[in-house]
C-alpha positions as CSV (number, residue, x, y, z in Angstrom):
1,M,207.6,55.9,370.3
2,N,206.0,59.4,370.6
3,N,203.0,59.8,368.5
4,T,203.1,63.6,368.8
5,L,204.5,66.3,366.2
6,D,208.2,67.5,367.2
7,L,207.6,71.3,366.7
8,S,211.3,71.7,366.8
9,K,211.4,70.4,363.2
10,F,209.4,73.2,362.0
11,K,209.5,77.2,362.0
12,Q,207.0,79.3,363.8
13,S,205.5,82.7,363.1
14,S,206.7,86.0,364.9
15,I,203.9,85.6,367.2
16,G,204.4,81.9,367.9
17,T,201.8,80.2,365.7
18,H,203.3,76.9,364.8
19,V,202.3,74.0,362.3
20,D,200.1,72.3,365.0
21,S,198.2,75.4,366.2
22,P,194.3,75.4,366.2
23,D,192.5,76.1,362.8
24,S,191.3,79.4,364.2
25,V,194.9,80.8,364.0
26,L,196.4,78.6,361.3
27,K,195.8,78.1,357.5
28,V,197.3,75.1,355.8
29,D,197.5,74.8,352.3
30,M,198.3,71.4,350.5
31,K,199.2,71.1,346.8
32,Y,199.1,68.1,345.1
33,S,200.3,66.5,341.8
34,G,197.9,65.8,338.9
35,I,198.0,61.9,339.8
36,S,197.1,62.9,343.3
37,W,193.9,64.6,342.2
38,F,192.9,61.8,339.9
39,F,192.9,59.6,343.1
40,I,191.2,62.2,345.2
41,T,188.4,62.7,342.5
42,F,187.7,59.0,341.8
43,F,188.8,57.3,345.0
44,G,188.3,59.9,347.6
45,T,192.0,59.5,348.8
46,T,195.6,60.5,347.9
47,R,199.2,59.9,348.7
48,I,201.2,62.7,350.2
49,P,201.0,66.4,348.9
50,K,203.9,67.6,347.1
51,E,204.1,71.0,348.8
52,V,202.4,72.3,352.4
53,T,202.2,75.9,353.2
54,F,201.4,77.3,356.8
55,T,200.2,80.8,357.1
56,C,199.4,82.6,360.6
57,L,195.8,84.0,360.2
58,K,196.5,86.8,362.9
59,T,199.4,88.3,360.9
60,G,199.1,87.0,357.5
61,E,202.6,85.6,357.5
62,V,203.6,82.6,355.7
63,F,206.0,81.1,358.3
64,E,206.7,77.8,357.0
65,H,206.7,76.1,353.3
66,L,207.7,72.4,353.2
67,L,208.9,70.9,349.8
68,D,210.9,68.1,351.6
69,R,209.0,64.8,351.0
70,S,210.0,63.2,354.2
71,L,209.1,66.1,356.5
72,I,205.9,66.3,354.7
73,E,205.1,62.8,355.4
74,Y,206.1,63.2,359.1
75,F,203.8,66.2,359.4
76,I,200.8,64.2,357.7
77,T,201.5,61.3,359.9
78,F,201.6,63.0,363.2
79,R,199.6,66.2,362.9
80,R,196.6,67.0,365.1
81,K,193.6,65.3,363.8
């Protein structure tokens, strides 16, 4: 089993920024449900976010917006840490 992110499952920006790019060129916004915020606040951990948005910092372009739970789980599991 390969433990790296398969970038072909995700879109990339017009200049080639992808979901596993360095933080210097990528902004990742994760939105959580109310119950998830409860777990973050009181236990310091949470389940999977309900929504993830990727923005290229060089162009300001939102190039990927994930709502599919299975794709979000895949990203969270195999992303660069």
